[in-house]
C-alpha positions as CSV (number, residue, x, y, z in Angstrom):
1,M,31.5,14.5,18.8
2,T,28.1,12.8,19.0
3,S,27.2,9.4,20.5
4,H,25.3,8.7,17.3
5,Q,28.5,7.3,15.7
6,N,28.5,4.5,18.4
7,T,24.9,3.6,17.7
8,Q,24.7,0.3,15.8
9,T,22.5,0.7,12.8
10,M,21.3,-1.7,10.1
11,K,20.1,-1.4,6.5
12,P,16.4,-1.4,6.0
13,A,16.6,-4.8,4.3
14,T,18.2,-6.3,7.4
15,A,15.6,-4.7,9.7
16,A,12.8,-5.9,7.5
17,K,14.2,-9.5,7.6
18,K,14.4,-9.4,11.4
19,L,10.8,-8.1,11.5
20,G,9.7,-10.8,9.1
21,V,8.2,-8.4,6.6
22,Y,8.7,-7.8,2.8
23,L,10.9,-4.6,2.5
24,E,9.2,-3.3,-0.7
25,A,5.8,-3.2,1.2
26,T,7.2,-1.1,4.1
27,P,6.7,2.7,4.1
28,A,9.1,4.8,2.1
29,E,10.7,6.4,5.2
30,F,11.5,2.9,6.5
31,Q,13.0,1.8,3.2
32,E,15.1,5.0,2.8
33,G,16.5,5.3,6.3
34,V,18.7,3.2,8.6
35,V,17.4,1.4,11.7
36,S,19.2,1.5,15.0
37,R,19.0,-1.5,17.3
38,S,16.9,0.5,19.7
39,E,14.5,1.5,16.9
40,L,14.2,-2.2,15.9
41,S,13.5,-3.2,19.5
42,A,10.8,-0.5,19.7
43,L,9.2,-1.7,16.5
44,Q,9.2,-5.3,17.8
45,A,7.9,-4.3,21.3
46,D,5.2,-1.9,20.1
47,P,4.6,-2.4,16.3
48,P,3.1,0.6,14.5
49,Q,-0.1,0.0,12.4
50,W,1.8,-0.5,9.1
51,L,3.9,-3.3,10.7
52,T,0.9,-5.0,12.3
53,E,-1.0,-4.8,8.9
54,L,2.0,-6.2,7.0
55,R,2.5,-9.1,9.5
56,A,-1.2,-9.9,9.3
57,N,-1.9,-9.5,5.6
58,G,1.4,-9.4,3.8
59,P,2.7,-9.4,1.2
60,H,5.1,-11.8,3.1
61,P,8.7,-12.5,2.2
62,R,9.6,-16.0,1.0
63,P,10.8,-17.4,4.4
64,V,7.4,-16.4,6.0
65,V,5.4,-17.8,3.0
66,A,7.4,-21.1,3.2
67,A,6.8,-21.3,7.0
68,K,3.0,-20.6,6.6
69,L,2.7,-23.3,3.9
70,G,4.9,-25.8,5.8
71,V,7.5,-26.1,3.1
72,S,11.1,-25.1,2.5
73,I,12.1,-22.0,0.6
74,A,13.6,-24.4,-2.1
75,G,10.2,-26.2,-2.1
76,L,8.5,-22.8,-2.8
77,A,10.8,-22.3,-5.8
78,R,10.2,-25.8,-7.1
79,G,6.5,-25.0,-6.8
80,G,7.0,-21.9,-8.9
81,V,6.4,-19.5,-6.1
82,T,9.0,-16.8,-6.5
83,E,7.1,-13.7,-5.5
84,P,5.9,-12.5,-2.1
85,L,2.3,-13.7,-1.3
86,T,-0.4,-12.1,0.8
87,T,-2.1,-14.0,3.6
88,E,-5.1,-14.3,1.4
89,Q,-3.1,-15.9,-1.4
90,I,-1.4,-18.3,1.1
91,E,-4.8,-19.4,2.4
92,A,-6.1,-19.9,-1.2
93,L,-3.0,-22.1,-1.9
94,K,-3.7,-24.1,1.2
95,Q,-7.3,-24.6,0.1
96,E,-6.4,-25.6,-3.4
97,A,-3.6,-27.9,-2.1
98,P,-1.9,-28.2,-5.5
99,E,0.1,-31.4,-6.1
100,W,3.4,-29.6,-5.7
101,L,2.4,-28.2,-2.3
102,Q,1.3,-31.7,-1.1
103,R,4.6,-33.2,-2.3
104,E,6.7,-30.4,-0.6
105,R,4.8,-30.7,2.6
106,A,5.4,-34.5,2.6
107,T,9.1,-33.9,1.9
108,Q,9.3,-31.3,4.7
109,A,7.6,-33.8,7.1
110,E,10.2,-36.5,6.2
111,V,13.0,-34.0,6.8
112,R,11.7,-33.2,10.2
113,K,11.3,-36.9,11.1
114,E,14.8,-37.7,9.9
115,T,16.2,-34.8,12.0
116,V,14.4,-36.1,15.1
117,R,15.7,-39.7,14.4
118,I,19.3,-38.4,14.0
119,K,19.0,-36.4,17.2
120,E,17.7,-39.4,19.1
121,K,20.4,-41.6,17.7
122,N,23.1,-39.1,18.6
123,A,21.7,-38.9,22.1
124,E,21.7,-42.7,22.5
125,R,25.4,-42.8,21.3
126,A,26.3,-40.0,23.8
127,E,24.5,-41.9,26.6
128,K,26.4,-45.2,25.7
129,A,29.7,-43.4,25.5
130,H,29.1,-41.6,28.8
131,G,28.1,-45.0,30.4
132,Q,31.3,-46.6,29.2
133,N,33.5,-43.8,30.5
134,S,31.9,-43.9,34.0
């Protein structure tokens, strides 16, 4: 009996998501295998050249594209961006600043402000409640 059965593994898609890379752009051996937790940790700690390149230049998966553009994933879809983009394409979009991107960035900024406002309000309520209970 081998200890391999006890090793937790994940599908390449899960590992790619955890690494923040687009699965279809990874090497074939990565796409076709399974990744153990220790292999994932090793990739994160000391990324091979292909991973460093992918992270730097893309193509990037939608969550990474959205983060780099400062919009939500839904905002990307509303803007018509459904495919992975390279870093170069993302930079070009930032330079062009199409109307949809400006609108989605503004929406995202409002969402962030509202989140902060709600957090502060909840903290004030908790403080008042704690003060009354003392």
